[in-house]
NULO-951711 format. One record per residue (C-alpha): x, y, z; residue in one letter. Coordinates in nm, 4 decimals, padded with zeros to 6 digits, always signed. Each point is the difference from the previous one (the first is absolute). Layout:
% residues N
gudren u: X	v: Y	w: Z	code: a
...
//
This chain:
% residues 439
gudren u: +08.9479	v: +06.0625	w: -00.1173	code: x
gudren u: +00.3136	v: +00.0677	w: -00.1973	code: x
gudren u: +00.3236	v: -00.1690	w: +00.0943	code: x
gudren u: +00.2412	v: +00.2520	w: +00.1430	code: x
gudren u: +00.2603	v: -00.1575	w: +00.2257	code: x
gudren u: +00.2177	v: +00.2572	w: +00.1714	code: x
gudren u: +00.3664	v: -00.0792	w: +00.0637	code: x
gudren u: +00.1256	v: +00.0728	w: +00.3481	code: x
gudren u: +00.1813	v: +00.3295	w: +00.0409	code: x
gudren u: -00.0305	v: +00.1078	w: -00.3614	code: x
gudren u: -00.3614	v: +00.0749	w: -00.0863	code: x
gudren u: -00.2153	v: +00.2088	w: +00.2336	code: x
gudren u: -00.2481	v: -00.2177	w: +00.1857	code: x
gudren u: -00.3372	v: +00.1329	w: +00.1025	code: x
gudren u: -00.2404	v: +00.0095	w: +00.2860	code: x
gudren u: -00.2082	v: -00.2834	w: +00.1343	code: x
gudren u: -00.2338	v: +00.0526	w: -00.2916	code: x
gudren u: +00.2885	v: -00.0002	w: -00.2439	code: x
gudren u: +00.1272	v: -00.3202	w: +00.1561	code: x
gudren u: -00.2416	v: -00.1691	w: -00.2378	code: x
gudren u: +00.2742	v: +00.0514	w: -00.2546	code: x
gudren u: +00.1754	v: -00.2953	w: +00.1622	code: x
gudren u: -00.3033	v: -00.2260	w: -00.0241	code: x
gudren u: -00.0393	v: -00.2804	w: -00.2546	code: x
gudren u: -00.1892	v: +00.0548	w: -00.3223	code: x
gudren u: -00.3142	v: -00.2003	w: +00.0663	code: x
gudren u: -00.1228	v: +00.0379	w: -00.3585	code: x
gudren u: +00.3240	v: -00.0838	w: -00.1728	code: x
gudren u: -00.0240	v: -00.0400	w: -00.3758	code: x
gudren u: +00.3543	v: -00.1292	w: -00.0497	code: x
gudren u: +00.0045	v: -00.2797	w: -00.2560	code: x
gudren u: +00.2676	v: -00.1917	w: +00.1872	code: x
gudren u: -00.0466	v: -00.1582	w: +00.3415	code: x
gudren u: +00.3463	v: +00.1087	w: +00.1072	code: x
gudren u: +00.2258	v: +00.3006	w: -00.0418	code: x
gudren u: +00.3660	v: +00.0574	w: +00.0830	code: x
gudren u: +00.1614	v: +00.3431	w: +00.0034	code: x
gudren u: +00.3186	v: +00.1642	w: +00.1175	code: x
gudren u: +00.0824	v: +00.3652	w: +00.0663	code: x
gudren u: +00.3423	v: +00.1680	w: +00.0166	code: x
gudren u: +00.0159	v: +00.3618	w: +00.1157	code: x
gudren u: +00.2692	v: +00.2473	w: +00.0893	code: x
gudren u: -00.0910	v: +00.2733	w: +00.2493	code: x
gudren u: +00.1168	v: +00.2879	w: +00.2148	code: x
gudren u: -00.1555	v: +00.0443	w: +00.3454	code: x
gudren u: +00.0999	v: +00.3199	w: +00.1827	code: x
gudren u: -00.1258	v: -00.1200	w: +00.3412	code: x
gudren u: -00.0098	v: -00.3791	w: +00.0074	code: x
gudren u: -00.0197	v: -00.0099	w: +00.3826	code: x
gudren u: -00.2896	v: +00.2548	w: +00.0139	code: x
gudren u: +00.2135	v: +00.2070	w: +00.2409	code: x
gudren u: -00.0767	v: +00.3599	w: +00.1019	code: x
gudren u: +00.1689	v: +00.2973	w: -00.1674	code: x
gudren u: +00.3708	v: +00.0178	w: +00.0808	code: x
gudren u: +00.0336	v: -00.3757	w: +00.0480	code: x
gudren u: -00.1193	v: -00.1410	w: -00.3294	code: x
gudren u: +00.2202	v: -00.2049	w: -00.2327	code: x
gudren u: -00.0384	v: -00.0436	w: -00.3738	code: x
gudren u: +00.0979	v: -00.2997	w: -00.2085	code: x
gudren u: +00.0046	v: -00.1367	w: -00.3523	code: x
gudren u: -00.1136	v: -00.3584	w: -00.0332	code: x
gudren u: -00.1841	v: -00.2587	w: -00.2033	code: x
gudren u: -00.2997	v: -00.2303	w: +00.0343	code: x
gudren u: -00.0524	v: -00.3529	w: -00.1322	code: x
gudren u: -00.3586	v: -00.1221	w: +00.0271	code: x
gudren u: -00.1260	v: -00.3280	w: -00.1551	code: x
gudren u: -00.3692	v: -00.0921	w: +00.0212	code: x
gudren u: -00.1925	v: -00.3220	w: -00.0619	code: x
gudren u: -00.3795	v: -00.0093	w: -00.0320	code: x
gudren u: -00.2372	v: -00.2922	w: -00.0533	code: x
gudren u: -00.3743	v: +00.0295	w: -00.0749	code: x
gudren u: -00.2154	v: -00.3134	w: -00.0162	code: x
gudren u: -00.3575	v: +00.0593	w: -00.1260	code: x
gudren u: -00.2257	v: -00.2983	w: +00.0708	code: x
gudren u: -00.3698	v: -00.0534	w: -00.0654	code: x
gudren u: -00.1223	v: +00.1664	w: +00.3215	code: x
gudren u: +00.3296	v: +00.1132	w: +00.1487	code: x
gudren u: +00.2834	v: +00.2350	w: -00.0815	code: x
gudren u: +00.3151	v: -00.0332	w: +00.2042	code: x
gudren u: +00.3387	v: +00.1574	w: -00.0282	code: x
gudren u: +00.3318	v: +00.0620	w: +00.1675	code: x
gudren u: +00.2675	v: +00.2602	w: -00.0592	code: x
gudren u: +00.3488	v: +00.0305	w: +00.1475	code: x
gudren u: +00.2213	v: +00.3062	w: -00.0354	code: x
gudren u: +00.3587	v: +00.0225	w: +00.1229	code: x
gudren u: +00.1910	v: +00.3259	w: +00.0303	code: x
gudren u: +00.3738	v: +00.0515	w: +00.0491	code: x
gudren u: +00.1220	v: +00.3575	w: +00.0542	code: x
gudren u: +00.3662	v: +00.0988	w: +00.0057	code: x
gudren u: +00.1118	v: +00.3338	w: +00.1562	code: x
gudren u: +00.3539	v: +00.1080	w: -00.0896	code: x
gudren u: +00.0290	v: +00.2512	w: +00.2868	code: x
gudren u: -00.0692	v: -00.2633	w: +00.2626	code: x
gudren u: +00.2809	v: -00.2169	w: -00.1356	code: x
gudren u: +00.2342	v: +00.3033	w: +00.0076	code: x
gudren u: -00.0887	v: +00.0446	w: +00.3699	code: x
gudren u: +00.0724	v: -00.3663	w: +00.0764	code: x
gudren u: -00.3680	v: -00.0834	w: +00.0461	code: x
gudren u: -00.2084	v: -00.2734	w: -00.1582	code: x
gudren u: -00.0845	v: +00.1450	w: -00.3437	code: x
gudren u: -00.2833	v: -00.2420	w: -00.0807	code: x
gudren u: -00.3700	v: +00.0196	w: +00.0785	code: x
gudren u: -00.2269	v: -00.2898	w: -00.0931	code: x
gudren u: -00.3771	v: -00.0144	w: -00.0221	code: x
gudren u: -00.2468	v: -00.2815	w: -00.0556	code: x
gudren u: -00.3653	v: +00.0271	w: -00.0928	code: x
gudren u: -00.2347	v: -00.2966	w: -00.0391	code: x
gudren u: -00.3613	v: +00.0467	w: -00.1136	code: x
gudren u: -00.2697	v: -00.2649	w: -00.0043	code: x
gudren u: -00.3583	v: +00.0279	w: -00.1235	code: x
gudren u: -00.2911	v: -00.2403	w: -00.0404	code: x
gudren u: -00.3392	v: +00.0951	w: -00.1438	code: x
gudren u: -00.2630	v: -00.2758	w: +00.0164	code: x
gudren u: -00.3661	v: -00.0020	w: -00.1035	code: x
gudren u: -00.1816	v: -00.2560	w: +00.2163	code: x
gudren u: -00.3243	v: +00.0701	w: -00.1859	code: x
gudren u: -00.1369	v: +00.2820	w: -00.2127	code: x
gudren u: -00.0926	v: +00.1813	w: +00.3231	code: x
gudren u: +00.2904	v: -00.0876	w: +00.2319	code: x
gudren u: +00.3552	v: +00.1116	w: -00.0739	code: x
gudren u: +00.3061	v: -00.0173	w: +00.2236	code: x
gudren u: +00.3373	v: +00.1732	w: -00.0257	code: x
gudren u: +00.3289	v: -00.0538	w: +00.1814	code: x
gudren u: +00.2888	v: +00.2429	w: -00.0331	code: x
gudren u: +00.3314	v: +00.0109	w: +00.1830	code: x
gudren u: +00.3093	v: +00.2150	w: -00.0394	code: x
gudren u: +00.3229	v: -00.0746	w: +00.1866	code: x
gudren u: +00.2785	v: +00.2597	w: -00.0087	code: x
gudren u: +00.3487	v: +00.0071	w: +00.1485	code: x
gudren u: +00.1963	v: +00.3212	w: -00.0481	code: x
gudren u: +00.1233	v: +00.3342	w: +00.1287	code: x
gudren u: -00.1839	v: +00.2786	w: -00.1840	code: x
gudren u: -00.3019	v: +00.1565	w: +00.1782	code: x
gudren u: -00.2262	v: +00.0026	w: -00.3065	code: x
gudren u: +00.0304	v: -00.3765	w: -00.0344	code: x
gudren u: -00.0332	v: -00.1025	w: +00.3666	code: x
gudren u: -00.2569	v: +00.2722	w: +00.0810	code: x
gudren u: +00.0340	v: -00.0866	w: +00.3667	code: x
gudren u: -00.0281	v: +00.3373	w: +00.1728	code: x
gudren u: +00.3305	v: +00.1734	w: -00.0698	code: x
gudren u: +00.0944	v: +00.2219	w: -00.2940	code: x
gudren u: +00.3718	v: -00.0719	w: +00.0451	code: x
gudren u: +00.2151	v: -00.2640	w: -00.1655	code: x
gudren u: +00.0701	v: -00.2788	w: +00.2509	code: x
gudren u: +00.2922	v: -00.2412	w: -00.0241	code: x
gudren u: -00.0633	v: -00.3711	w: +00.0402	code: x
gudren u: -00.2350	v: -00.2673	w: -00.1270	code: x
gudren u: -00.3207	v: +00.1761	w: +00.1007	code: x
gudren u: -00.3205	v: -00.1872	w: -00.0751	code: x
gudren u: -00.3529	v: +00.0940	w: -00.0943	code: x
gudren u: -00.2644	v: -00.2589	w: -00.0827	code: x
gudren u: -00.3536	v: +00.0975	w: -00.0914	code: x
gudren u: -00.2738	v: -00.2492	w: -00.0827	code: x
gudren u: -00.3703	v: +00.0367	w: -00.0740	code: x
gudren u: -00.2933	v: -00.2404	w: -00.0308	code: x
gudren u: -00.3135	v: +00.1210	w: -00.1775	code: x
gudren u: -00.3383	v: -00.1629	w: -00.0510	code: x
gudren u: -00.2345	v: +00.1751	w: -00.2448	code: x
gudren u: -00.3621	v: -00.1181	w: -00.0050	code: x
gudren u: -00.2819	v: +00.1037	w: -00.2337	code: x
gudren u: -00.3238	v: -00.0540	w: +00.1913	code: x
gudren u: -00.2437	v: +00.1620	w: -00.2418	code: x
gudren u: +00.0212	v: +00.1955	w: -00.3249	code: x
gudren u: +00.0420	v: +00.3219	w: +00.2006	code: x
gudren u: +00.1567	v: -00.1081	w: +00.3307	code: x
gudren u: +00.3434	v: -00.1488	w: +00.0709	code: x
gudren u: +00.2525	v: -00.0184	w: +00.2834	code: x
gudren u: +00.3770	v: +00.0028	w: +00.0346	code: x
gudren u: +00.1587	v: -00.1645	w: +00.3051	code: x
gudren u: +00.3718	v: +00.0720	w: +00.0499	code: x
gudren u: +00.2749	v: -00.1075	w: +00.2370	code: x
gudren u: +00.3426	v: +00.1681	w: -00.0078	code: x
gudren u: +00.3157	v: -00.0956	w: +00.1905	code: x
gudren u: +00.3213	v: +00.2050	w: -00.0092	code: x
gudren u: +00.3242	v: -00.0923	w: +00.1784	code: x
gudren u: +00.2798	v: +00.2561	w: +00.0395	code: x
gudren u: +00.3402	v: -00.1156	w: +00.1287	code: x
gudren u: +00.3060	v: +00.2281	w: +00.0152	code: x
gudren u: +00.3392	v: -00.1560	w: +00.0614	code: x
gudren u: +00.1190	v: +00.2924	w: +00.2154	code: x
gudren u: -00.0765	v: -00.1199	w: +00.3551	code: x
gudren u: +00.1523	v: -00.0488	w: +00.3445	code: x
gudren u: -00.0683	v: +00.3289	w: +00.1840	code: x
gudren u: +00.0425	v: -00.0049	w: +00.3784	code: x
gudren u: -00.1491	v: +00.2118	w: +00.2783	code: x
gudren u: +00.3104	v: +00.2205	w: +00.0003	code: x
gudren u: -00.0322	v: +00.0624	w: -00.3742	code: x
gudren u: -00.3392	v: +00.1686	w: +00.0338	code: x
gudren u: +00.1032	v: +00.2355	w: +00.2816	code: x
gudren u: +00.0782	v: +00.3631	w: -00.0948	code: x
gudren u: +00.3416	v: +00.0045	w: -00.1682	code: x
gudren u: -00.0213	v: -00.3677	w: -00.1015	code: x
gudren u: +00.0004	v: -00.1300	w: -00.3561	code: x
gudren u: -00.3771	v: -00.0378	w: +00.0071	code: x
gudren u: -00.2410	v: -00.2821	w: -00.0686	code: x
gudren u: +00.0690	v: -00.2427	w: -00.2825	code: x
gudren u: -00.2087	v: +00.0013	w: -00.3173	code: x
gudren u: -00.1149	v: -00.3498	w: +00.0888	code: x
gudren u: -00.1218	v: +00.1243	w: +00.3380	code: x
gudren u: -00.1814	v: +00.2915	w: -00.1586	code: x
gudren u: -00.1496	v: -00.1640	w: -00.3088	code: x
gudren u: +00.0008	v: -00.3832	w: -00.0005	code: x
gudren u: -00.3637	v: -00.1029	w: +00.0037	code: x
gudren u: -00.2825	v: -00.2172	w: -00.1276	code: x
gudren u: -00.2837	v: +00.2044	w: -00.1482	code: x
gudren u: -00.3264	v: -00.1821	w: -00.0715	code: x
gudren u: -00.3403	v: +00.1168	w: -00.1176	code: x
gudren u: -00.3371	v: -00.1433	w: -00.0986	code: x
gudren u: -00.2497	v: +00.1987	w: -00.2064	code: x
gudren u: -00.3418	v: -00.0501	w: -00.1553	code: x
gudren u: -00.1442	v: +00.2160	w: -00.2787	code: x
gudren u: -00.3686	v: -00.0033	w: -00.1000	code: x
gudren u: -00.0288	v: +00.1018	w: -00.3645	code: x
gudren u: -00.2971	v: +00.1227	w: -00.2043	code: x
gudren u: -00.0099	v: +00.0410	w: -00.3769	code: x
gudren u: -00.1933	v: +00.3280	w: -00.0068	code: x
gudren u: +00.0574	v: +00.0572	w: -00.3743	code: x
gudren u: +00.1679	v: -00.1979	w: -00.2800	code: x
gudren u: +00.3263	v: +00.1900	w: +00.0518	code: x
gudren u: -00.0307	v: +00.0787	w: +00.3725	code: x
gudren u: +00.0456	v: -00.2143	w: +00.3107	code: x
gudren u: -00.0575	v: +00.1450	w: +00.3458	code: x
gudren u: +00.1229	v: -00.1722	w: +00.3138	code: x
gudren u: -00.0004	v: +00.0264	w: +00.3770	code: x
gudren u: +00.2405	v: -00.1909	w: +00.2190	code: x
gudren u: +00.1928	v: -00.0403	w: +00.3176	code: x
gudren u: +00.3207	v: -00.1575	w: +00.1159	code: x
gudren u: +00.1904	v: -00.0970	w: +00.3114	code: x
gudren u: +00.3776	v: +00.0376	w: +00.0105	code: x
gudren u: +00.2291	v: -00.1156	w: +00.2776	code: x
gudren u: +00.3727	v: +00.0736	w: +00.0162	code: x
gudren u: +00.2419	v: -00.1842	w: +00.2289	code: x
gudren u: +00.3609	v: +00.1178	w: +00.0356	code: x
gudren u: +00.2184	v: -00.3066	w: +00.0389	code: x
gudren u: +00.3637	v: +00.0939	w: +00.0780	code: x
gudren u: -00.0355	v: -00.0018	w: +00.3821	code: x
gudren u: +00.2656	v: +00.2697	w: +00.0405	code: x
gudren u: +00.0059	v: +00.3255	w: +00.1988	code: x
gudren u: -00.0934	v: +00.3047	w: -00.2066	code: x
gudren u: -00.0132	v: +00.2785	w: +00.2646	code: x
gudren u: +00.0075	v: +00.0723	w: +00.3740	code: x
gudren u: -00.3443	v: -00.0160	w: +00.1581	code: x
gudren u: -00.0240	v: +00.3684	w: +00.0910	code: x
gudren u: -00.3714	v: -00.0398	w: +00.0644	code: x
gudren u: +00.0744	v: -00.2348	w: +00.2937	code: x
gudren u: +00.2679	v: +00.2390	w: +00.1294	code: x
gudren u: -00.2480	v: +00.2885	w: -00.0003	code: x
gudren u: -00.2470	v: -00.2038	w: +00.2025	code: x
gudren u: +00.2616	v: -00.1067	w: +00.2559	code: x
gudren u: +00.3364	v: +00.1827	w: -00.0190	code: x
gudren u: +00.1460	v: -00.2281	w: +00.2714	code: x
gudren u: -00.0722	v: -00.3252	w: -00.1858	code: x
gudren u: +00.2838	v: -00.1834	w: -00.1811	code: x
gudren u: +00.0345	v: +00.0913	w: -00.3661	code: x
gudren u: -00.1957	v: -00.2192	w: -00.2400	code: x
gudren u: +00.0014	v: -00.0222	w: -00.3774	code: x
gudren u: -00.2519	v: -00.0260	w: -00.2793	code: x
gudren u: +00.0343	v: -00.3033	w: -00.2241	code: x
gudren u: -00.0908	v: -00.0385	w: -00.3650	code: x
gudren u: -00.3502	v: -00.1220	w: +00.0793	code: x
gudren u: -00.0845	v: +00.3380	w: +00.1549	code: x
gudren u: -00.0990	v: +00.0921	w: -00.3581	code: x
gudren u: -00.2464	v: -00.2887	w: -00.0446	code: x
gudren u: -00.3360	v: +00.1247	w: -00.1215	code: x
gudren u: -00.3403	v: -00.0885	w: -00.1415	code: x
gudren u: -00.1829	v: +00.2067	w: -00.2606	code: x
gudren u: -00.3645	v: -00.0060	w: -00.1084	code: x
gudren u: -00.0897	v: +00.1415	w: -00.3414	code: x
gudren u: -00.3329	v: +00.0988	w: -00.1480	code: x
gudren u: -00.0233	v: +00.1360	w: -00.3540	code: x
gudren u: -00.2127	v: +00.0539	w: -00.3083	code: x
gudren u: +00.1133	v: +00.0258	w: -00.3585	code: x
gudren u: -00.0662	v: -00.0211	w: -00.3698	code: x
gudren u: +00.1646	v: -00.1505	w: -00.3069	code: x
gudren u: -00.1091	v: +00.1637	w: -00.3221	code: x
gudren u: +00.0993	v: -00.0095	w: -00.3644	code: x
gudren u: -00.0753	v: +00.3633	w: -00.0775	code: x
gudren u: +00.0973	v: -00.0548	w: -00.3635	code: x
gudren u: +00.1349	v: -00.2951	w: -00.1920	code: x
gudren u: +00.3509	v: +00.1335	w: +00.0711	code: x
gudren u: -00.0570	v: +00.1658	w: +00.3398	code: x
gudren u: -00.0512	v: -00.1915	w: +00.3249	code: x
gudren u: -00.0442	v: +00.1229	w: +00.3576	code: x
gudren u: +00.0350	v: -00.1805	w: +00.3320	code: x
gudren u: -00.0829	v: +00.1912	w: +00.3187	code: x
gudren u: -00.0126	v: -00.1296	w: +00.3563	code: x
gudren u: -00.0381	v: +00.2072	w: +00.3152	code: x
gudren u: -00.0813	v: -00.0548	w: +00.3644	code: x
gudren u: +00.1422	v: +00.0007	w: +00.3514	code: x
gudren u: +00.2627	v: -00.1962	w: +00.1915	code: x
gudren u: -00.0247	v: -00.0494	w: +00.3773	code: x
gudren u: +00.3218	v: -00.1278	w: +00.1622	code: x
gudren u: +00.0625	v: -00.1413	w: +00.3466	code: x
gudren u: +00.3616	v: +00.0018	w: +00.1219	code: x
gudren u: -00.0727	v: -00.2446	w: +00.2778	code: x
gudren u: +00.3627	v: -00.0490	w: +00.1127	code: x
gudren u: +00.0777	v: +00.3705	w: +00.0161	code: x
gudren u: +00.0326	v: +00.0891	w: +00.3731	code: x
gudren u: -00.2441	v: +00.2870	w: -00.0544	code: x
gudren u: -00.2465	v: -00.2368	w: -00.1744	code: x
gudren u: -00.0424	v: +00.2487	w: -00.2860	code: x
gudren u: -00.2562	v: -00.0161	w: -00.2790	code: x
gudren u: -00.0392	v: +00.1989	w: -00.3212	code: x
gudren u: -00.2670	v: +00.0698	w: -00.2604	code: x
gudren u: +00.1235	v: +00.1000	w: -00.3458	code: x
gudren u: -00.1298	v: +00.0306	w: -00.3553	code: x
gudren u: +00.0769	v: -00.2736	w: -00.2493	code: x
gudren u: -00.0019	v: +00.0421	w: -00.3780	code: x
gudren u: +00.1238	v: -00.1596	w: -00.3224	code: x
gudren u: -00.0754	v: +00.1788	w: -00.3277	code: x
gudren u: +00.1279	v: -00.0901	w: -00.3472	code: x
gudren u: -00.0758	v: +00.1280	w: -00.3512	code: x
gudren u: +00.1425	v: -00.1716	w: -00.3113	code: x
gudren u: -00.0282	v: +00.1520	w: -00.3477	code: x
gudren u: +00.1101	v: -00.1798	w: -00.3161	code: x
gudren u: +00.0285	v: +00.2817	w: -00.2498	code: x
gudren u: +00.1802	v: -00.1784	w: -00.2860	code: x
gudren u: +00.0823	v: -00.3638	w: -00.0802	code: x
gudren u: +00.2888	v: -00.0893	w: +00.2310	code: x
gudren u: -00.0243	v: +00.3331	w: +00.1851	code: x
gudren u: -00.1732	v: +00.0581	w: +00.3323	code: x
gudren u: +00.0095	v: +00.2243	w: +00.3065	code: x
gudren u: -00.0859	v: -00.0701	w: +00.3627	code: x
gudren u: -00.0508	v: +00.2317	w: +00.2949	code: x
gudren u: -00.0956	v: -00.0920	w: +00.3526	code: x
gudren u: -00.0209	v: +00.0852	w: +00.3679	code: x
gudren u: +00.0225	v: -00.2123	w: +00.3147	code: x
gudren u: -00.0576	v: +00.0853	w: +00.3664	code: x
gudren u: +00.1025	v: -00.2607	w: +00.2577	code: x
gudren u: +00.2201	v: -00.0881	w: +00.2960	code: x
gudren u: +00.3435	v: -00.1547	w: -00.0443	code: x
gudren u: +00.2851	v: -00.1286	w: +00.2135	code: x
gudren u: +00.2987	v: +00.2247	w: +00.0724	code: x
gudren u: +00.3645	v: -00.0622	w: +00.0874	code: x
gudren u: -00.0061	v: +00.2925	w: +00.2451	code: x
gudren u: -00.0767	v: -00.0619	w: +00.3698	code: x
gudren u: +00.0941	v: +00.3467	w: +00.1366	code: x
gudren u: -00.1190	v: -00.0407	w: +00.3623	code: x
gudren u: -00.1020	v: +00.3209	w: +00.1772	code: x
gudren u: +00.1234	v: +00.0089	w: +00.3640	code: x
gudren u: -00.2440	v: +00.2816	w: +00.0833	code: x
gudren u: -00.3157	v: -00.1919	w: -00.0939	code: x
gudren u: +00.1153	v: -00.3624	w: -00.0060	code: x
gudren u: -00.1328	v: -00.0518	w: -00.3529	code: x
gudren u: +00.1910	v: -00.1476	w: -00.2966	code: x
gudren u: -00.0662	v: -00.0099	w: -00.3738	code: x
gudren u: -00.2566	v: -00.2715	w: -00.0714	code: x
gudren u: -00.0347	v: +00.0488	w: -00.3773	code: x
gudren u: -00.0607	v: +00.2656	w: -00.2640	code: x
gudren u: -00.3118	v: +00.1298	w: -00.1714	code: x
gudren u: +00.0944	v: +00.0399	w: -00.3671	code: x
gudren u: -00.1626	v: +00.1872	w: -00.2870	code: x
gudren u: +00.1437	v: -00.1049	w: -00.3356	code: x
gudren u: -00.0531	v: +00.1434	w: -00.3466	code: x
gudren u: +00.1453	v: -00.1965	w: -00.2911	code: x
gudren u: -00.0124	v: -00.0049	w: -00.3756	code: x
gudren u: +00.1524	v: -00.1662	w: -00.3033	code: x
gudren u: +00.0011	v: +00.0440	w: -00.3768	code: x
gudren u: +00.0958	v: -00.2714	w: -00.2468	code: x
gudren u: +00.0180	v: +00.1483	w: -00.3493	code: x
gudren u: +00.0722	v: -00.1931	w: -00.3194	code: x
gudren u: +00.2094	v: +00.2633	w: -00.1803	code: x
gudren u: +00.0495	v: -00.2254	w: -00.3028	code: x
gudren u: -00.0712	v: -00.3646	w: -00.0706	code: x
gudren u: +00.3367	v: -00.0850	w: +00.1565	code: x
gudren u: +00.0593	v: +00.2820	w: +00.2524	code: x
gudren u: -00.1845	v: +00.0135	w: +00.3343	code: x
gudren u: +00.0288	v: +00.2830	w: +00.2520	code: x
gudren u: -00.0986	v: -00.0382	w: +00.3653	code: x
gudren u: -00.0224	v: +00.2570	w: +00.2806	code: x
gudren u: -00.0948	v: -00.0890	w: +00.3602	code: x
gudren u: -00.0407	v: +00.2509	w: +00.2830	code: x
gudren u: -00.1022	v: -00.0091	w: +00.3655	code: x
gudren u: -00.0403	v: +00.2329	w: +00.2970	code: x
gudren u: -00.0585	v: -00.1476	w: +00.3456	code: x
gudren u: -00.0831	v: +00.2167	w: +00.3029	code: x
gudren u: +00.0383	v: -00.2079	w: +00.3195	code: x
gudren u: -00.0971	v: +00.1301	w: +00.3450	code: x
gudren u: +00.1424	v: -00.1666	w: +00.3123	code: x
gudren u: -00.2482	v: -00.1372	w: +00.2509	code: x
gudren u: +00.1309	v: +00.0779	w: +00.3514	code: x
gudren u: +00.3592	v: +00.0152	w: +00.1206	code: x
gudren u: +00.2457	v: +00.2889	w: +00.0003	code: x
gudren u: -00.1046	v: +00.1012	w: -00.3527	code: x
gudren u: -00.3741	v: -00.0402	w: +00.0504	code: x
gudren u: -00.2021	v: +00.1712	w: -00.2773	code: x
gudren u: +00.3168	v: +00.0914	w: -00.1922	code: x
gudren u: +00.0389	v: -00.1289	w: -00.3539	code: x
gudren u: +00.2484	v: -00.1488	w: -00.2435	code: x
gudren u: -00.0422	v: +00.0775	w: -00.3695	code: x
gudren u: +00.1304	v: -00.2442	w: -00.2567	code: x
gudren u: +00.0259	v: +00.0883	w: -00.3690	code: x
gudren u: +00.0986	v: -00.2416	w: -00.2752	code: x
gudren u: +00.0183	v: +00.0301	w: -00.3762	code: x
gudren u: +00.1073	v: -00.2531	w: -00.2597	code: x
gudren u: +00.0322	v: +00.0336	w: -00.3780	code: x
gudren u: +00.0829	v: -00.2830	w: -00.2420	code: x
gudren u: +00.0403	v: -00.0403	w: -00.3767	code: x
gudren u: -00.0097	v: -00.3503	w: -00.1448	code: x
gudren u: +00.0714	v: -00.0892	w: -00.3639	code: x
gudren u: -00.0900	v: -00.3434	w: -00.1392	code: x
gudren u: +00.2211	v: -00.1116	w: -00.2874	code: x
gudren u: -00.2153	v: -00.3110	w: -00.0327	code: x
gudren u: -00.1997	v: -00.2270	w: +00.2300	code: x
gudren u: +00.3208	v: -00.1466	w: +00.1433	code: x
gudren u: +00.2237	v: +00.3040	w: +00.0542	code: x
gudren u: -00.0575	v: +00.3467	w: +00.1494	code: x
gudren u: +00.2048	v: +00.2863	w: +00.1442	code: x
gudren u: -00.0922	v: +00.2555	w: +00.2633	code: x
gudren u: +00.1208	v: +00.3108	w: +00.1819	code: x
gudren u: -00.1435	v: +00.1689	w: +00.3043	code: x
gudren u: +00.0280	v: +00.2323	w: +00.2973	code: x
gudren u: -00.1378	v: -00.0156	w: +00.3558	code: x
gudren u: -00.0208	v: +00.2704	w: +00.2639	code: x
gudren u: -00.0851	v: -00.0534	w: +00.3694	code: x
gudren u: -00.0308	v: +00.2685	w: +00.2675	code: x
gudren u: -00.0966	v: -00.0645	w: +00.3631	code: x
gudren u: -00.0633	v: +00.3230	w: +00.1917	code: x
gudren u: -00.0098	v: -00.0593	w: +00.3761	code: x
gudren u: +00.0313	v: +00.2039	w: +00.3182	code: x
gudren u: +00.1607	v: -00.2974	w: +00.1743	code: x
gudren u: +00.3790	v: +00.0547	w: +00.0015	code: x
gudren u: +00.1806	v: -00.2342	w: -00.2392	code: x
gudren u: -00.3187	v: -00.1402	w: -00.1481	code: x
gudren u: -00.0308	v: +00.1980	w: -00.3246	code: x
gudren u: +00.1972	v: -00.0543	w: -00.3200	code: x
gudren u: +00.0051	v: +00.0606	w: -00.3744	code: x
gudren u: +00.0981	v: -00.2593	w: -00.2599	code: x
gudren u: +00.0550	v: +00.0078	w: -00.3765	code: x
gudren u: +00.0413	v: -00.3089	w: -00.2195	code: x
gudren u: +00.0626	v: -00.0335	w: -00.3725	code: x
gudren u: +00.0290	v: -00.3247	w: -00.1964	code: x
gudren u: +00.0435	v: -00.1457	w: -00.3468	code: x
gudren u: -00.0614	v: -00.3626	w: -00.0907	code: x
gudren u: -00.1113	v: -00.2744	w: -00.2337	code: x
gudren u: -00.2460	v: -00.2883	w: +00.0425	code: x
gudren u: -00.0092	v: -00.3247	w: -00.1959	code: x
gudren u: -00.3091	v: -00.2221	w: +00.0185	code: x
gudren u: -00.1072	v: -00.3326	w: -00.1442	code: x
//
């Protein structure tokens, strides 16, 4: 995997599948055990608050982003840590008497250990504190003020049982914590300010999966697997009136739904294949079904949906490669949108995402990168049941390396959220120019 760290708010981030761009380079070939770098960029953001048309504000600003990385290869173990700090200054916010500074922190940890020739374990963890939706990836596509936190960790045990049969056992734990909290019962009544982001999205998401893998040909591995995922919303705040209870008994006192009304369990079953079609062309395809129980929903709803993750990577020249992919899965949403007529509220979204990227080595020193994504997300229940948001993003970057210690770059990002929910959609354009020094 190539190293491609994306700076918050300046380079377009991708889908869940493109989130691998943030992951450590497990097969690092760097000669040094440590690396220090610093980036300085100037930018213009025409909608830094991700506000709807007519309310957006633009601002010039700059970014300062130092990074420290340490890789320690041992006899049977590789371990590493990486810390990245980001400081972002917005001139317009200072002109308005607001705090002009955003700060982000990202800490990555990875350990890869071979117990024996047949047993290998991996630990990965990524902690992020920030404001931009592509970095937190917590269920909202809007910038959110505050020290919002996302922490995602995985444990993997790979076992080779025979020459043709192996297994992969995985545990994943993700914690989402938004600083925006404190909603009251009155806030979630019609005309109130609404539920807080913490009430809507703070959660612990855990899953366990087991894949059974067969080497059906020298370049082809087929697998079948299943997983259990359980999601617990943790804010303990009201998110909507309980219209379902009111419909059952109109004379009863009004009650409210709390955050844990969105708690759910999902069961996955899938099959897939990993194949090196050519020496420079690899395919990963996984497809199956997802059955979800929303056991705290007053209507005790369940759903059965398709699940898919497809990726094709083509290395067409040295230093140049292209990737396309598709995912189909459920995701959290910051919309509750209770429907007084039916009593239902938005539980989540079913999202279909198409993404792609091209990294082209134009010359030995000049690299061009283009990343694109389209996400079609359908609301599950609530006032906007079966209606969809469409999110489009495009990022283009040119990077020129003067030498191994100094490079310059320029880029552009476009984001467009098209939504039928009033005040939810927005467009955003960002341009930037910067330099990076590394040692």
